[in-house]
N, C-alpha and C positions, 0 to 999 in steps of 0.2 A: 565469527559466524561460520558455521559449516556449510559448504556448498551443497546444494541438492544432489549434485552428481555423486556425492560420496555414498549415496544409498547403495551403489553397486558394490561397495567394499565394506562389509560389516566390521565394526570396531573390534580390535583384538587388544585386550588389556596388556600393558607392559608386565614383564616378569616381576613377581613380588617374592618376598621371602618364603621359601618352601617350594617354589616352582622349579622345574627341571631346567638345566642349561639348554636343552634342545628347544624348549618352548621360547626361551629368551632369544636364542639365536634366530629362530624362525620369525619372530616378531621384527627383529632388526633387519633381517634379509628382505622381508616383505616391504618394510618401510623404505629401505634403500632402493629396492627395485622400482617402487612407485615414483620415487624421486628421480631415478634415472630416466624413466619413461617421460616424466614431466620435463626434464631438462632437454631431452631430444625433441619433444614437441615444441618447446619454446624456441629452440634454435631453428626449427622449421617454420616458425611464425604461426603455428597452429595453437593459438593461445587458449581457446576453449578446451582443447584436449589437455594442454599443460595444466590448466586450473583443475581439471578433473583428477589428474594423477597427483598433483600436490595436495589436493583436498583429501584424497584417499590416504596419502602418507600422513597427513596431519591427524586423521582420525585415529591413527596408531600412536602418534607422538604429538599431542596438541600444542606443546610449548616449545617445539623445536624452532629456534630462531632462524635457522637457515631456510627451512621450509616456508616459514612465514614471509621471509624476505623474498624468496623466489615467487611465491604466489602473489605477493604484492606487485612485483614487476609484471607478472602475467595479467593481473587484473588491470593495471594501468595501461598496458599495451593494447588491451581490448576495450579501452575507454570506460571501464567500470571504476571510476575515480574514487567514489566513496568507499568501496570495498578495498581498494588499494591503500587508502588512508588508514582504514581500520587494521589491516594486516601489518602495516608499517608500525603502528602504535604497539600492537601486540609483540612484534619483533623486538622493539626497543625494551619493552617490559621484561622479556625473558632472556635477552641476549647478555653476554658478558660485557663488562664496562669498556673493554677495548674493541668491541665490535661496532664500528661506526657506519657500516653499510646500512644499518637500520635507519640512521638519520638521513642517508642519501635517499632511501625509499620514501621516508616521510616528507622530505623536502620536495621531491618530485611530485608526490601526490598532492601536497598542499598547493604547489604552484599550478597544477592542472585544475585545481578547484578555485583558483583566483585568490588564494590566501597568501599574498606575497610577503606580508610582514613576518608571519611565523616561518614561511619557507626560507626567507633570508636568514633567520636565526638558525634554522636547521643546517643550512649550507655552511654557515660560519663554524658550527660545531664540527662538521666534517673536516674543514680546512684547518681547524685548530689541531686536529690529530694528524692530518696529512696535508701539509701545505702545498704539495705538488700535485694534488688531485685535480686533473684537468676538467673532469666533468663537474666537480664542485665549483671550480672557478667560473666555468661557463654558466652554471645554474645560478650562482650568486650574482653574476653580472646581469643576467636576464631578470632575476627577481628585483634587483635594485632599480633597474630601469622601469619595470612595471609598477613598482611602488611609487616612483616619482610621477608617473603618468596618473596613477590613482589620486595622488595628492593634488595634482593640477586639476583633475576632474572634480574633486571636492570643491575647490575654489570656484570653478565655473558653476557647479550645481548650487552653491550658496547664493549666487547672483540670480539664478533662474528658479528659485523656490516658488515664486508666485506663478510662473508659467507652468510649473509642474502641477500645482493645485488646479489650475484651469484645465490642464490636460486630463486630470482625473475626472473632473466634472463632465468633460466631453466623452470620456470613456463610459461613464455611468449612463449618459444619455444614449450612447450607441448600444449599450447592453439592453436597455429597455426596448429598443427598436428591434434588435436582432435576436432577442432571447428565444431559444428553441423550445419546442414542446416535446413531451414524451420522455421516457426513460429507456436507456439501452438495455438489451438483454443482459441478465445477471448470470454470473457463474454460480455453480453449486456452492452451498455453504460449506460442504466438506472440503472443497478445494481451498476455500479461504482459511479454514482452521489449519490445514496442512502447511499453509504458507505464512501464517500470521507471526510465527516466531521470527522469521526473517524481517518482516515489517517492523517488529518491535526493536530489533537490533539496528535497523536503518534509522529509526527515529533517534535512538541513542547516539548513533554516529553523528547525525546532523547537529545534535545539541553539543556534542564534544567539539565539533568543528567550530561552532559559534563561540564556545568558551575560549578558543585559542586567540581570538581577536575581537574583543568586545569594544564597540565604539563608545564614546562618551555619551552620558545620558542626555537625551534631547527628545523633543516632541516632533521633529521634522521628519517628513516622509522619506526624504532622500537617504537618511542613515538606516532606516528600516529596510528600504529597498536594497541598500548596499549589503546588508546581512544575508539577503536571500540568495546571493550568488547569481549565476547566469539563468536566463530564461530556459535554456536547454536542460539545466539541472533540475529546475522546478517542474518542467513538463514531464521529465522521466520519473521524478518522485511521485507526482500526482497521477500518473498513468501506468504505474507498475502492474504486473499481473494481479488480477482480482481487485483492481483499484476500487470497483464499485462498492466492495465490502469495507475496505480500509477507510474510504472517504465518508462512510457513514458517521465517523467521528469528526465533527467540524473543527475540533481543536487540533487534530492532526493535519487537516487540510491547511489551516491557517498558521500552523507551527507556533501555537501559543499554548500556555498551560491553562488548566481549568479555572485557576484563580485569577486569570488575566482580567484587567478592567475593560470596560467598553471602549475606552479611549485607546488602549493597547490593541484591542481587536480591530478597531476602526482603522488605525494606522497600518496595521499589517495587511488588512484587506485592500486598502488603497494602494499600498506598495506592490502587492501581488497582482492586482488588476492592471496597474501600469506596466508591470514586467511581462505579463502574459497576454496582453490584448492582441488578438489575431492580426490587427493592422500593423503591429510592430514586430510581428514574427511571420513574415510572408514566406520565408523559406520552408517552414513547417506549419502552415496556416491551420490545417485541419486538427492536428494534435494540440496546437496552442488554443484553438477554440474550445476543444473538449476540456482541457485543463482549466481554462478560464471559466467554463460553466461550473466546474467543481468548486471553484472559489466563490462564485455567486451563490451557490446553494448553501455553502457553509456560512456565508455572511447572513443569508436570510434566516438561518436557524438561530444564530447568536445575537443578531442586532435588530431584526425586523419583527420579532414576536417574543415578547417577554416570557410567555408561558413555555414556549419551546426552548428558549434559552435556559430557563430554570430546570426543565427536565434534562437538558443536555448536561448541565453542571452536576445535577444530582447523580446521573448515570456515571459520569466521569469520576466523581468522588467515590461512588460505590466500587467502581473498577479499581481505583487506587487502593482502597482498603483490601479488596480481594487479592490484588497483586502483592501487597505486603504479606498477606497470609501465605500465598503461594511461595514467596521468597523465603519466608521463615521455615516452611516445610522443606524446601529444597536444601536449606542449610542443615537441617536435621538428617536428611538422607545422605548428605555428603560425608557425614561421620560414620556411616555404616561400612562394614568390610567390603561390600560390593555395592557402590552407589547405584541407585535405581534411576536417577535423573541427572541431567547435566546442570550444574550450578550456574545460574546467571545472576546478573546484578539486580538490585532492587528496582532500578529504573526500567530495566528490560521487562521484568515480571509485571510491573505496573502498567507499562505501555501495552503489553500483550493482553492483560486482563481488561483494560479499558476498551480496546478494539473488540474483544470478544463480546463484551456486554452490549455494545451497540449493535453488533451483528446478530446476537441472539434476540434482541428486541425486534429488529427488523424481520428476522426469520419468523418469529411468532406472529407478527403483524401480517405477513404474507400468508401464513397458514390460516389465520382467521379470515382473511379476504378470500382465500381459496374455498374454505368451507361455506362462506356466505354465497359465493358464486355457484357452488354445487347445489346449495339449497334453493337458490333462485332458479337454477336450471330445472331442478326437479319440480318445483311449483309451476314453472311455465309449461313443462311437459304435461303435468296433470291438467292444467287449464286447457292446453291444446287438445288433449285427449277428450275432455268433457265437451269441448266445443265441437270436435269431430263427431262425437256421438249425437249431439243435438242436430248437427247439419245432416247427418245420415238419416235421422228420424224424420226430419222435415222433408228430405228428398224422397224417402220411401212413401210418405203420406201423399206428396204431390203426385208421385208416379201411380199410386193406388187410385187416386181420384181421376187422374187423366185417362186411365185405361178402363174406367167405368166399373171397376170391381165392386165399389160400394153399392151402386145401383143393382148390380147383378145379385149380390148377396142379399140385399133387401127384398128383391123380387123373388128370389128362391125361398126366402123365409115366408113371404106372403103365400106363395104357392103351397108350401108345406102346411101352413096354418089352415088354408082353405080345404085341402084334402083331408086334413085331420077332422075338421068339422063335419064334412060330408060323411066320413066314415062313422062318426058317432051317431049321425042321424040314421 
């Protein structure tokens, strides 16, 4: 995923057959210069600037494993854990077989996300190549201990399953009492479309992370809750920039697929509710409450109203079909001499298309409401204008009578008629 900061550095295509040596060297020089700037910023602990320069360098050389490794470290140092995880995966994908630093980056990112099992495996791969790697030894020890604590927690959770169900019922009651009213101000739709590509990739990352450590099939809420990660991770996911538009897709909010059963949706909703309830997240109560409300709205759309649920599924399926068409088109453009679009995965295209179709429906709904409000305002203005005319007419008539003008005009007319008759005689 390309960082938004890269917009400042327009992509320069690597030299191809027939290009001049100067253009090839210039491309390399610019890439290495951006890397150098990023390295200096990282040493100075200015991680945002480091990410900016590494991203600029990657726009010139997208598969450079060293740049991907460095940006992963910068992301992790700035607590952007999911992005660090994705860069580490890309690093391993493009790195030579003997480059094990990518596994160190992957292990560190997984460990920060609470995925201790896969992190332990990644550390072991590093130590298999370099048995004296002190950082890998320390990381493996920490992951092993954390994994043991997780297993102990599972045993405790198994005994407290009934208490957890009761806790959910209490949460549901609290939600009905504390449910807020009104919608927050929305960002412009254009901003959402500019950012939706990033959202699509974030959803893909989350699913890749889930695939690394799948629990055994079960109907218990505790395992569903375990898959969700920390409350902080879910709060950040649900309250990203332009979240009001992203969260129009209830399947995204609940992290379920459009073909999920009602039982799957119900379990995921219960687990998210328990994880995000404001009373359990007092350190960041306001944001937890806002994220919690997003989950309640998604649940209402998919479980409380069959008609709305059907519409949501139909929209999601149409988005999936459109995403597949977009992906097939991107594969065609990839084969052109000068690709016009960046090729993405089928899942990314489908995620993006589903989000867009929900946003477009909402945008159209608001436009209809806006036109209706305008029409109502015009009608009220016309009614007020007509009422003012009637009031002015009545006021004028009262004033006329009050001043005796009617009697004066009648008297004048009588005098005129009398004079006229005398004149005729």
